[in-house]
C-alpha positions in Angstrom: 194.0 60.4 265.5 195.8 57.3 266.9 195.4 58.5 270.5 191.7 59.3 270.1 189.5 57.1 272.3 187.2 54.7 270.5 184.1 56.1 272.2 184.6 59.4 270.3 185.3 57.9 266.9 183.0 57.3 264.0 182.7 53.7 262.6 184.9 54.6 259.7 187.6 56.2 261.9 187.7 52.9 263.9 187.9 50.9 260.8 190.7 53.1 259.6 192.6 52.7 262.8 192.2 48.9 262.8 193.4 48.8 259.1 196.4 51.1 259.8 197.6 48.7 262.5 198.0 45.9 259.9 201.6 46.4 258.7 201.4 43.7 256.1 198.3 45.3 254.5 200.1 48.8 254.7 203.1 47.3 252.9 200.8 45.9 250.2 199.1 49.3 249.8 202.6 50.7 249.2 203.3 48.0 246.6 200.1 48.7 244.7 200.8 52.4 244.9 204.2 51.9 243.3 202.8 49.6 240.6 200.1 52.1 239.7 202.6 55.0 239.7 204.8 52.9 237.4 201.8 52.3 235.0 201.0 56.0 234.9 204.5 57.2 234.3 205.7 54.0 232.3 207.0 56.2 229.3 209.2 58.3 231.5 210.5 55.4 233.8 211.3 53.0 230.9 214.5 53.4 228.8 212.6 52.3 225.7 209.2 52.2 224.1 207.3 49.0 224.3 207.9 48.3 220.6 211.6 49.3 220.4 213.3 46.1 219.3 216.7 45.0 218.1 216.5 41.3 216.9 220.3 40.9 217.2 219.7 40.7 221.0 216.9 38.2 221.0 216.6 36.7 224.5 219.6 38.7 225.7 220.2 38.1 229.4 220.0 40.9 232.0 222.7 43.5 231.5 225.1 43.9 234.3 225.4 47.5 235.4 229.0 48.3 236.6 229.8 50.6 239.5 233.6 50.0 239.4 236.1 50.5 236.6 239.4 48.7 237.1 238.7 48.5 240.8 238.0 52.2 241.3 234.5 53.5 241.9 232.8 54.9 238.8 229.6 56.3 237.5 227.3 53.4 236.5 228.0 52.1 233.1 227.5 49.0 230.8 229.7 47.3 228.4 228.9 46.6 224.8 227.2 43.3 224.0 228.9 40.6 221.7 226.9 37.8 220.1 228.4 34.4 219.3 227.0 31.0 218.6 228.3 27.8 220.2 228.4 24.3 218.5 224.8 23.8 219.3 223.8 27.1 217.6 222.8 28.5 221.0 223.2 32.3 221.4 226.0 33.3 223.7 226.2 36.9 224.8 229.4 38.3 226.2 230.6 41.7 227.4 232.7 43.7 224.9 234.9 45.5 227.3 236.3 47.7 224.6 233.0 49.7 224.5 231.6 51.4 227.6 228.3 53.2 227.7 227.6 55.3 230.8 224.1 55.2 232.3 222.6 58.6 231.8 219.7 60.3 233.7 217.1 62.4 232.0 218.4 61.4 228.6 216.7 61.7 225.2 215.2 58.6 223.7 212.0 57.3 222.0 209.3 60.0 221.7 206.2 59.5 223.7 203.3 61.5 225.1 203.6 62.1 228.9 200.2 61.5 230.5 198.8 60.9 227.1 199.0 64.4 225.6 202.5 66.0 226.3 205.0 65.2 223.5 208.4 64.5 225.1 211.5 62.5 224.5 213.1 62.6 227.9 213.4 59.3 229.8 214.5 58.9 233.4 217.5 56.8 232.5 219.2 54.8 229.7 222.3 54.5 227.6 223.1 56.1 224.2 222.9 54.1 221.0 224.4 51.8 219.8 224.5 50.6 223.4 221.7 48.6 224.9 220.7 48.0 228.4 218.4 45.2 229.5 217.6 45.5 233.2 215.9 42.2 233.5 216.7 40.8 230.0 215.1 40.9 226.5 212.3 38.9 224.8 212.3 37.0 221.6 212.4 40.2 219.5 215.2 41.9 221.5 212.8 44.2 223.4 213.5 45.4 226.9 211.4 43.3 229.3 211.5 46.0 232.0 210.1 48.7 229.6 207.4 46.2 228.4 206.4 45.3 232.0 205.9 49.0 232.9 203.8 49.5 229.7 202.0 46.2 230.2 201.0 47.2 233.8 198.8 49.9 232.2 196.6 47.3 230.6 196.7 44.7 233.3 196.1 47.1 236.2 193.6 49.5 234.5 191.4 46.6 233.3 190.9 45.5 236.9 189.9 49.0 238.1 187.7 49.9 235.2 186.1 46.4 235.0 185.3 46.4 238.7 183.9 49.9 238.5 181.5 48.9 235.8 180.5 45.5 237.2 180.0 46.8 240.7 177.9 49.7 239.4 175.6 47.2 237.7 175.7 44.9 240.7 174.8 47.6 243.1 171.9 48.8 241.0 170.5 45.4 240.2 170.9 44.2 243.8 169.4 47.4 245.2 166.4 47.4 242.9 165.8 43.7 243.5 166.0 44.0 247.3 164.0 47.2 247.4 161.0 46.1 245.4 161.0 42.3 246.1 158.2 40.2 244.6 158.2 39.6 240.8 161.0 42.2 240.1 163.3 40.4 242.7 162.4 37.0 241.2 163.2 38.0 237.6 166.4 39.8 238.4 167.8 37.1 240.6 167.0 34.4 238.1 169.0 36.4 235.5 171.9 36.7 238.0 171.8 32.9 238.7 171.9 32.2 235.0 175.1 34.2 234.7 176.6 32.6 237.7 175.7 29.1 236.6 178.1 29.1 233.6 181.7 28.5 234.6 183.5 31.9 234.4 186.4 31.0 232.1 184.2 29.2 229.5 181.7 32.2 229.6 184.8 34.4 229.1 185.9 32.4 226.0 182.4 32.3 224.5 182.0 36.1 224.8 185.4 36.7 223.5 184.6 34.6 220.5 181.8 37.0 219.7 184.2 39.9 219.3 185.0 40.6 215.6 188.5 39.3 214.7 189.4 42.6 212.9 189.4 44.6 216.1 192.6 46.4 216.9 194.2 46.3 220.3 192.4 49.3 221.6 189.0 47.9 220.6 190.0 44.5 222.1 191.0 46.2 225.3 187.5 47.8 225.8 185.9 44.6 224.6 187.7 42.6 227.4 186.6 45.2 229.9 183.0 44.8 228.9 183.2 41.0 228.9 184.8 40.9 232.4 182.2 43.4 233.7 179.4 41.2 232.3 180.7 38.2 234.2 181.5 39.8 237.5 178.2 41.6 238.5 176.0 38.7 239.4 177.5 37.6 242.7 177.6 41.1 244.1 174.0 41.7 243.1 172.8 38.7 245.1 174.6 39.8 248.3 173.5 43.5 247.9 170.0 42.2 247.4 170.0 40.4 250.7 171.3 43.5 252.5 168.7 45.7 250.9 165.8 43.4 252.0 166.6 44.3 255.6 167.5 47.9 254.9 164.3 48.8 253.2 162.4 48.2 256.5 164.5 50.8 258.4 163.0 54.0 259.8 165.0 56.3 257.5 163.7 54.5 254.4 160.1 54.9 255.7 160.8 58.6 256.4 162.1 59.1 252.9 159.0 57.5 251.5 156.8 59.8 253.6 158.3 63.0 252.3 157.7 61.8 248.7 161.2 60.8 247.5 161.2 58.7 244.3 162.1 55.0 244.7 165.3 55.6 242.6 166.5 58.4 244.9 165.7 56.2 248.0 167.7 53.3 246.6 170.7 55.4 245.4 170.9 58.0 248.3 169.7 56.1 251.3 169.9 52.3 250.8 173.0 51.6 248.7 175.4 53.9 250.8 174.7 51.6 253.7 176.2 48.7 251.7 179.4 50.7 251.1 181.3 48.8 253.9 180.8 45.5 252.2 181.4 47.0 248.7 184.8 48.4 249.6 186.5 45.2 250.5 184.5 43.2 247.9 186.0 45.4 245.3 189.5 44.8 246.5 188.9 41.1 246.4 187.5 41.1 242.9 190.1 43.1 241.1 192.6 40.1 241.0 190.0 38.1 239.1 189.9 40.8 236.4 193.6 40.9 236.2 193.9 37.1 235.9 191.0 37.0 233.4 192.8 39.5 231.1 196.1 37.7 231.6 194.5 34.4 230.7 193.0 35.7 227.5 196.2 37.5 226.4 198.2 34.4 227.3 196.3 32.2 224.8 196.3 34.8 222.2 192.8 36.2 222.6 193.6 39.4 224.4 196.0 42.3 223.8 198.1 41.5 220.7 201.8 42.3 219.9 203.4 44.8 219.7 201.2 46.2 222.5 202.2 44.9 225.9 200.2 43.3 228.7 201.5 40.9 231.4 199.4 38.1 230.0 200.7 38.3 226.4 204.3 38.7 227.7 203.9 35.3 229.3 203.1 33.6 226.0 206.9 33.2 225.5 207.0 31.2 228.7 204.6 28.5 227.5 207.6 26.5 226.3 209.6 24.6 229.0 212.7 24.8 226.9 212.6 28.6 226.8 212.0 28.8 230.5 215.0 26.6 231.0 217.4 28.7 228.9 215.7 32.1 229.3 214.2 32.1 232.9 213.8 35.9 232.9 210.7 35.6 230.6 208.8 34.5 233.7 209.2 37.9 235.4 205.7 39.2 234.2 204.2 36.3 236.1 206.0 37.4 239.2 204.4 40.9 238.8 200.9 39.2 238.3 201.6 37.2 241.5 202.6 40.2 243.6 199.7 42.3 242.4 197.1 39.5 243.1 198.5 38.8 246.5 198.6 42.5 247.5 195.0 43.0 246.5 194.0 39.9 248.4 195.9 41.0 251.6 194.4 44.4 251.4 190.9 43.0 250.9 191.3 40.6 253.8 192.5 43.5 256.0 189.6 45.7 255.0 187.2 42.8 255.8 188.6 42.5 259.3 188.5 46.3 259.8 185.0 46.7 258.5 183.5 43.5 260.1 181.7 45.3 263.0 180.1 47.7 260.4 179.0 44.8 258.2 177.3 43.1 261.1 175.5 46.2 262.0 174.3 46.8 258.4 173.0 43.3 258.1 170.7 43.7 261.0 167.1 44.7 260.4 
C-alpha cells in the first residue's frame, strides 16, 4: 500500500499513509497497546494479587535481581530481605545473603480468574515464599507496586474507553438531532449543552460524586464514576457535531434519502453522523486523557476507587506527603504511568488530526 499512488487511494487510505509516517505516533500506539495488554493480562503478568500484603516489608525499596553468583553467571535470583531500624527508627532493608530465592517462570501463586472466568494459579514469574520480590518497591502495606500498577491499569484505562464511548454516543446523537432539525429543538438542546459546559468540570465532578451513596462498594463506585465522567464530557462534542450537521443536512444524499421515505432517525444515524467520523476519531483520542485524569483525581482525594482495589489515582495518595516522597520516591511510579498514557493519547490524537485534516475540511463544506 505504501507504493500506491495518491490518485488511486481513498481518503482513509491517504490518512492511514500519513499517520503511518509519523514515527512518534506509531511508538505511542505501541506504548498504548502494551499498556492495554498489561491491563488485560494483569493477573498473569504480576507476581502477586493486588491485595497480597506483608506489612513487615512496608515501603520496601525495589528488590535487586542478581544475574551473577560469586562472579559467575547464574539464573536470576533474589536474596532474602532483612529489616532493621536505625537510631531514628527508620526502616533499613538489607539483603540476607544466606537466603537465595531463584526467579521462577510460570510458577504457582495467588489464585485468580484469567480473563475473568478461568480459575488459575499460574503467574508468569515470581519467587517462592517466604521470599518476596518487589520489582519497583512496595507500598505502605508491603504490597508489590508493580502488581498493583498492572491491576490499577484496568480501572484507569478502561474508564477512559468506556466513558468516552458513552459520552460520544450521547454527544453524536444530541449534536446530530440538533443540527438536523434546527429551530426550537436546536435551541433547547444547545442551551442544555451550554449549561453543562458553563460549570467548571472538576467542581461538577465533585458535586456529582457527592450525590453517590457513601455505602457503594468499589464496583458500584467504578460505574458511578464512568457515568459521572460521561455526563460531563458530551456537551462540547455535541456543539461541534451540531455545526457539522447544519451543513451536511443540505447535501444531495440527504435530500435523496428524504425523497425515498427514510425516517429522520435513520437519516441522522446512517447518512449524516458517519460523515462526522473523521472528526470523532481524533476527538475521542484527545478526550480519553481527560477521563483518566478525572478518575485519578477522584481516587487521589479519596472519592474514587477505594483500597484494597487498585487504581493509579488511589496509589498516588501515598505520594501526597513530601516526607514520604523524599524517603520512598518509588511511590511516584503510578504518576509516571499516568503521564506516559496521557502523553501517548495526545500524540496519537494530534497525529490523527493532521492525517484527517483534509477530510475534516471537506466534511465542513456545504
